[in-house]
C-alpha positions in Angstrom: 34.2 -5.4 -9.0 36.3 -8.5 -9.4 34.1 -10.4 -6.9 31.1 -9.5 -9.0 32.7 -10.6 -12.2 33.8 -13.8 -10.5 30.2 -14.5 -9.4 29.0 -13.9 -13.0 31.6 -16.3 -14.4 30.7 -19.0 -11.8 27.0 -18.6 -12.6 27.8 -18.9 -16.4 30.0 -22.0 -15.8 27.1 -23.6 -13.9 24.6 -22.7 -16.7 27.1 -24.1 -19.3 27.4 -27.4 -17.4 23.6 -27.7 -17.0 23.2 -26.8 -20.7 25.7 -29.4 -21.8 24.3 -32.2 -19.7 20.7 -31.5 -20.8 21.8 -31.3 -24.4 23.5 -34.7 -24.1 20.3 -36.1 -22.6 18.2 -34.6 -25.4 20.7 -36.2 -27.9 20.4 -39.6 -26.2 16.6 -39.4 -26.3 16.7 -38.3 -29.9 18.8 -41.2 -31.0 16.5 -43.7 -29.2 13.5 -42.0 -31.0 15.3 -42.5 -34.3 16.0 -46.2 -33.9 12.3 -46.8 -33.0 10.5 -48.6 -35.9 7.4 -46.3 -35.9 8.5 -43.6 -38.3 5.3 -41.5 -38.1 5.3 -41.5 -34.3 9.0 -40.6 -34.3 8.3 -37.4 -36.3 5.8 -36.4 -33.6 8.3 -37.2 -30.9 11.0 -35.2 -32.6 8.6 -32.3 -32.7 8.1 -32.5 -28.9 11.9 -32.7 -28.4 12.3 -29.5 -30.5 9.6 -27.8 -28.5 11.7 -28.6 -25.3 15.2 -28.2 -26.7 15.1 -24.9 -28.5 13.4 -22.9 -25.8 15.8 -24.5 -23.3 19.0 -23.4 -25.1 17.5 -20.0 -25.9 16.7 -19.4 -22.2 20.1 -20.5 -21.0 21.9 -18.2 -23.5 19.6 -15.4 -22.4 20.6 -16.0 -18.8 24.3 -16.2 -19.7 24.3 -12.9 -21.7 21.6 -11.2 -19.6 19.6 -10.5 -22.8 17.1 -12.7 -24.5 17.0 -10.6 -27.6 20.3 -11.1 -29.4 21.6 -12.5 -32.7 22.2 -16.0 -31.6 18.7 -16.4 -30.2 17.3 -15.0 -33.4 19.3 -17.6 -35.3 18.0 -20.4 -33.0 14.4 -19.1 -33.4 14.6 -19.0 -37.2 16.2 -22.4 -37.3 13.5 -23.9 -35.0 10.7 -22.6 -37.3 12.4 -23.5 -40.6 13.5 -27.0 -39.6 10.7 -28.1 -37.3 7.7 -26.1 -38.6 6.2 -28.9 -40.6 6.7 -31.7 -38.0 5.1 -29.4 -35.4 2.2 -28.7 -37.8 1.8 -32.5 -38.2 1.9 -32.8 -34.4 -0.9 -30.3 -34.0 -3.0 -31.6 -36.9 -2.6 -35.0 -38.4 -4.3 -33.8 -41.6 -1.5 -31.3 -42.1 0.6 -34.3 -43.3 -1.5 -34.5 -46.4 0.3 -31.4 -47.8 3.5 -31.6 -45.7 6.9 -33.3 -45.9 5.6 -36.2 -43.8 3.6 -37.8 -46.6 5.8 -36.4 -49.4 6.2 -39.6 -51.4 9.5 -38.5 -53.0 11.2 -38.4 -49.6 11.1 -41.5 -47.4 10.1 -41.3 -43.7 13.5 -42.8 -42.9 15.2 -39.9 -44.5 13.0 -37.4 -42.7 13.7 -39.0 -39.3 17.4 -39.2 -40.0 17.3 -35.5 -41.1 15.6 -34.5 -37.8 18.2 -36.4 -35.7 21.0 -34.9 -37.7 19.6 -31.4 -37.2 19.4 -31.8 -33.5 23.0 -33.2 -33.4 24.1 -30.2 -35.5 22.6 -27.7 -33.1 23.9 -29.5 -30.1 27.5 -29.0 -31.5 26.8 -25.4 -32.6 25.3 -24.5 -29.2 28.2 -26.1 -27.3 30.8 -24.1 -29.2 28.9 -20.8 -29.1 28.6 -21.0 -25.3 32.1 -22.4 -24.7 33.8 -19.6 -26.7 31.6 -17.0 -24.9 32.5 -18.5 -21.6 36.2 -18.6 -22.3 36.2 -15.1 -23.8 38.4 -16.4 -26.7 36.6 -14.8 -29.6 38.6 -12.4 -31.8 37.6 -8.8 -31.4 37.7 -6.5 -34.4 38.4 -2.8 -33.8 38.7 0.3 -36.0 41.1 3.1 -35.2 39.0 6.1 -36.1 35.6 7.6 -35.8 34.2 7.0 -39.3 30.9 8.7 -39.0 31.5 11.4 -41.6 33.0 9.1 -44.3 30.2 6.6 -43.5 27.7 9.4 -44.3 29.5 10.2 -47.6 29.6 6.6 -48.5 25.9 6.2 -47.7 25.1 9.1 -50.0 27.2 7.8 -52.8 25.7 4.3 -52.6 22.2 5.9 -52.5 22.9 7.8 -55.7 24.2 4.6 -57.3 21.3 2.5 -56.3 18.2 4.7 -56.3 17.5 4.7 -60.1 18.2 0.9 -60.5 15.9 0.3 -57.4 13.1 2.4 -59.0 13.5 0.4 -62.3 13.5 -2.9 -60.4 10.4 -2.0 -58.3 8.4 -0.7 -61.3 9.2 -3.9 -63.2 8.5 -6.1 -60.3 5.2 -4.4 -59.5 4.0 -4.7 -63.1 5.0 -8.3 -63.4 3.5 -9.2 -60.0 0.2 -7.6 -60.8 0.0 -9.2 -64.2 1.4 -12.7 -63.7 2.1 -13.3 -60.0 5.1 -13.8 -57.9 6.5 -16.7 -59.8 6.8 -14.6 -62.9 9.3 -12.3 -61.2 12.1 -14.8 -61.7 11.5 -15.0 -65.5 11.4 -11.2 -65.8 14.1 -9.2 -67.6 15.5 -7.9 -64.3 16.4 -11.5 -63.3 17.4 -12.9 -66.7 19.3 -9.9 -68.2 23.1 -10.0 -68.8 25.5 -10.0 -65.9 25.9 -12.3 -62.9 22.8 -13.2 -60.9 20.2 -11.0 -62.3 22.0 -8.3 -64.3 23.7 -5.1 -63.4 20.5 -3.3 -62.6 19.6 -5.8 -59.8 23.2 -5.8 -58.5 23.3 -2.0 -58.3 19.8 -1.8 -56.7 21.0 -4.1 -53.9 23.3 -1.3 -52.7 20.2 0.6 -51.4 20.1 -1.4 -48.2 23.8 -0.9 -47.2 23.3 2.8 -48.1 20.4 3.2 -45.8 22.0 1.3 -43.0 25.2 3.4 -43.3 23.1 6.6 -43.1 21.1 5.4 -40.1 24.1 4.2 -38.2 26.3 7.2 -38.9 23.3 9.5 -37.8 22.5 7.4 -34.8 22.9 10.4 -32.4 20.9 12.7 -34.7 17.3 11.7 -34.1 15.8 13.8 -36.9 18.2 12.5 -39.6 18.1 9.0 -38.3 14.3 8.8 -38.3 14.3 10.2 -41.9 16.3 7.3 -43.1 14.4 4.8 -41.1 11.2 6.1 -42.7 12.6 5.7 -46.1 13.7 2.1 -45.1 10.1 1.2 -44.2 8.8 2.6 -47.5 11.4 0.3 -49.2 10.3 -2.6 -47.1 6.6 -2.1 -47.8 7.2 -2.0 -51.6 9.2 -5.2 -51.3 6.3 -6.9 -49.5 3.9 -5.6 -52.0 5.6 -7.6 -54.8 6.1 -10.6 -52.6 9.8 -10.4 -51.8 9.4 -11.3 -48.2 12.8 -12.8 -47.1 15.0 -9.9 -48.0 12.6 -7.4 -46.3 12.2 -9.5 -43.1 15.9 -9.7 -42.6 16.3 -6.0 -43.2 13.6 -5.4 -40.5 15.7 -7.6 -38.1 18.8 -5.5 -38.9 16.8 -2.3 -38.0 15.6 -3.9 -34.7 19.2 -4.9 -33.8 20.4 -1.3 -34.5 17.6 0.0 -32.2 18.5 -2.6 -29.5 22.2 -2.0 -29.5 22.6 1.7 -30.4 19.4 3.4 -29.4 17.5 1.7 -26.6 17.6 -1.9 -25.2 14.7 -4.1 -26.0 13.2 -4.8 -22.5 11.3 -8.0 -21.6 8.0 -6.1 -21.9 9.0 -4.9 -25.4 10.3 -8.4 -26.2 6.8 -9.8 -25.4 5.3 -7.3 -27.7 7.8 -8.1 -30.4 7.1 -11.8 -30.0 3.3 -11.3 -30.4 4.0 -9.0 -33.4 6.4 -11.7 -34.8 3.6 -14.3 -34.6 1.2 -11.9 -36.3 3.9 -11.0 -38.9 4.6 -14.7 -39.6 0.9 -15.3 -40.3 0.8 -12.2 -42.5 3.8 -13.5 -44.5 2.0 -16.7 -45.1 -1.1 -14.8 -46.3 1.2 -12.8 -48.6 2.5 -16.1 -49.9 -1.1 -17.1 -50.7 -1.6 -13.8 -52.5 1.5 -14.1 -54.6 0.7 -17.7 -55.6 -2.9 -17.1 -56.6 -3.8 -17.0 -60.2 -4.2 -13.4 -61.5 -5.6 -14.2 -64.9 -8.6 -12.0 -65.7 -9.0 -11.0 -62.1 -9.3 -7.6 -60.4 -7.2 -6.7 -57.4 -10.3 -7.1 -55.2 -11.0 -10.6 -56.6 -7.3 -11.6 -56.0 -7.5 -10.5 -52.3 -10.9 -12.1 -51.8 -9.8 -15.5 -53.4 -6.5 -15.5 -51.5 -8.2 -14.7 -48.2 -10.7 -17.6 -48.7 -7.9 -20.0 -49.5 -5.9 -18.8 -46.5 -8.7 -19.3 -44.0 -9.6 -22.7 -45.5 -6.0 -23.9 -45.1 -6.0 -23.0 -41.4 -3.7 -20.0 -40.7 -1.5 -21.6 -38.0 -0.9 -24.9 -39.7 -0.4 -23.3 -43.1 2.1 -20.8 -41.6 4.1 -23.6 -40.0 4.0 -25.5 -43.2 5.2 -22.5 -45.2 8.1 -21.7 -43.0 9.0 -25.4 -42.4 9.6 -26.2 -46.1 13.4 -26.0 -45.4 13.1 -29.6 -44.1 12.2 -30.7 -47.6 15.6 -29.5 -48.9 17.4 -31.3 -46.0 15.3 -34.5 -46.5 16.0 -34.8 -50.2 19.7 -34.3 -49.8 19.8 -37.0 -47.1 17.7 -39.3 -49.3 19.8 -38.9 -52.5 23.3 -38.6 -51.1 25.5 -40.5 -51.7 23.5 -43.3 -53.4 22.2 -41.1 -56.3 24.3 -38.0 -56.0 27.9 -38.5 -54.8 29.5 -36.5 -52.1 30.8 -33.1 -53.3 33.9 -33.1 -51.1 33.9 -29.3 -50.4 33.5 -28.2 -54.0 30.4 -26.2 -53.3 32.3 -24.1 -50.8 35.1 -23.6 -53.3 32.5 -22.7 -55.9 31.1 -20.0 -53.7 34.5 -18.1 -53.9 34.4 -18.2 -57.7 30.9 -16.6 -57.5 32.5 -13.4 -56.2 33.8 -12.6 -59.7 31.3 -10.8 -62.0 30.3 -12.3 -65.3 32.6 -10.2 -67.5 34.6 -12.8 -69.3 32.2 -15.7 -69.9 28.9 -16.3 -71.6 27.9 -18.5 -68.6 29.5 -17.8 -65.3 31.6 -20.9 -64.1 30.0 -20.8 -60.7 26.5 -21.1 -62.3 27.7 -23.6 -64.9 28.9 -26.1 -62.3 25.6 -25.9 -60.6 24.3 -24.9 -57.2 23.0 -27.5 -54.7 19.5 -26.1 -55.3 19.7 -26.7 -59.0 21.1 -30.3 -58.5 18.5 -31.5 -56.0 15.3 -29.5 -56.8 14.5 -31.7 -59.8 13.9 -34.6 -57.5 11.1 -32.7 -55.7 9.6 -30.2 -58.1 9.3 -29.7 -61.8 9.4 -25.9 -61.5 11.0 -23.2 -59.3 13.7 -23.8 -56.8 13.8 -25.9 -53.7 15.9 -23.6 -51.5 18.7 -24.9 -49.4 20.2 -25.3 -45.9 23.6 -24.9 -44.4 23.1 -28.4 -42.8 22.1 -30.1 -46.1 25.0 -28.4 -47.9 27.5 -29.6 -45.3 26.1 -33.2 -45.6 26.1 -33.0 -49.4 29.9 -32.3 -49.2 31.1 -34.5 -46.3 28.3 -36.8 -45.2 28.4 -37.7 -41.5 31.8 -35.9 -41.1 30.0 -32.6 -41.7 29.1 -32.6 -38.0 32.7 -31.4 -37.5 31.8 -28.4 -39.7 29.2 -27.4 -37.1 31.9 -26.5 -34.6 33.1 -23.8 -37.1 29.6 -22.5 -37.4 29.4 -22.2 -33.6 32.7 -20.4 -33.3 31.7 -18.0 -36.1 28.4 -17.2 -34.4 30.2 -16.5 -31.1 32.6 -14.2 -33.0 29.6 -12.5 -34.7 27.8 -12.0 -31.4 30.8 -10.7 -29.5 31.8 -8.2 -32.1 28.2 -6.8 -32.4 28.0 -6.3 -28.6 31.6 -4.9 -28.2 31.4 -2.6 -31.3 28.1 -1.2 -30.1 29.3 -0.6 -26.5 32.3 1.5 -27.7 30.4 3.1 -30.6 32.7 1.6 -33.2 30.1 2.2 -35.9 32.0 1.0 -39.0 32.7 -2.4 -37.3 29.1 -2.5 -36.1 27.8 -2.0 -39.6 30.0 -4.8 -40.9 28.7 -7.4 -38.5 25.1 -6.2 -38.6 25.0 -6.6 -42.3 26.8 -9.9 -42.3 24.2 -11.1 -39.8 21.6 -10.6 -42.6 23.5 -13.1 -44.8 23.9 -15.5 -41.9 20.2 -15.6 -41.2 19.5 -16.2 -44.9 22.2 -19.0 -44.8 19.9 -21.0 -42.5 17.8 -21.9 -45.4 20.3 -21.3 -48.2 23.8 -22.3 -49.2 27.2 -20.6 -49.5 26.8 -20.1 -53.2 26.1 -16.3 -52.8 27.4 -15.7 -49.3 30.9 -14.6 -50.1 29.8 -12.6 -53.2 27.2 -10.7 -51.1 29.8 -10.1 -48.4 32.3 -8.8 -50.9 29.9 -6.6 -52.9 27.7 -5.2 -50.1 29.9 -5.2 -47.0 33.6 -5.1 -48.0 33.3 -2.7 -51.0 31.3 -0.1 -49.0 33.8 -0.4 -46.2 36.7 0.1 -48.6 34.9 3.2 -49.9 34.6 4.5 -46.3 38.3 4.0 -45.7 39.2 5.8 -49.0 37.0 8.7 -48.2 38.4 8.9 -44.7 41.9 9.0 -46.1 41.0 11.7 -48.5 39.4 13.8 -45.7 42.5 13.4 -43.5 44.8 14.4 -46.4 42.6 17.3 -47.2 42.7 18.5 -43.5 46.5 18.2 -43.5 46.8 20.2 -46.7 44.5 22.9 -45.2 46.7 23.1 -42.1 49.8 23.5 -44.1 48.3 26.4 -46.1 46.8 28.3 -43.1 
């Protein structure tokens, strides 16, 4: 057994050395691309580099862990599409630049090239620390002392009761608004603008439906009938979300369900992974088509006319190119931050991270929440790009906005945290530590969103939808233990 483990360690050390040397080579080539004077050609070359680099580090991580399907590879895949989608679209079709970031006159080609180089540098550092921590087995392991299945079930039912009516109100409002005015009108609806922090109490309470369903699925993982019942309800919830155009939240919830299946029910084999990959491509194109539907004008049009017009527009835009363009818009948020910081907008020196902690407090004592009043990165930079709506964000652009070039050091923390996340998902699943598994699976959802967002809502979501449900589980468990002790004393 020790000989076998030693061979595995030696193999992983060799893979780690190969990975590090090839990453340094990629970094060297990327820098030489960046200093080349032909900015347009550079963008194409960065696209080719990304097509080599990301599959390389994904494959090596799969060989090290003996599973291609895992949380780190999902993070890498999402990052690849979000950050390099538009440059790859431009590589495939030069005309795609006419509506992409490449010819976006408000962002210079120099800023785009610098952004692409910085992104590759960031992932080189992240990847090094993820694999180094995994190899050294130095990640902190979180364990719970008890089997919390029963209190998890009770907590799931309580959160379901709390969230079901607000969810129905939210869906009915969103469906009505989406049918009448389109997706963009959702963000000016009463659900999003009512009192309370970030969308009002109805929206906050409705968001407890997801942790409720996950708690019920995980706690019933060995009861196939009950488990499938909650999975079915989850897919009804997902379909309703897609119907009104809320794609991101639903897609991340699907990934949570797949991870639960992979770690607690049955491993995703290479054959299944190939099927999932094909489905993922189809699904990505479908999401782009849904984006076309949600952005089409609905004025004086029947549902049939809306579908017909959106399909015509979707086909004319070229499905593959438009899908890459749609997902790759995160590069715009990175490019504009690199363009404007620090010459137009000064460095923030960590205040956006401090601000994210203040966002945990509900809006009970102020007319305008201090976290909102001081402004998110999205609200500060989106005005340079668009006159309406938000720009989105990126953990890379937020780090640069705060610390400039020194933010590369922050990427080591990201790498250490991803290794911590991966290790605890795997370990908690193997020992059926279901409460810990729930914690890290649901945090994974926020981490995946963080790729194209900022920390503004990260800690608040973690507090409200992970820590509060877990505290409720622990309280119910304590009550059940005390109740059993009391019964024993009586009888």
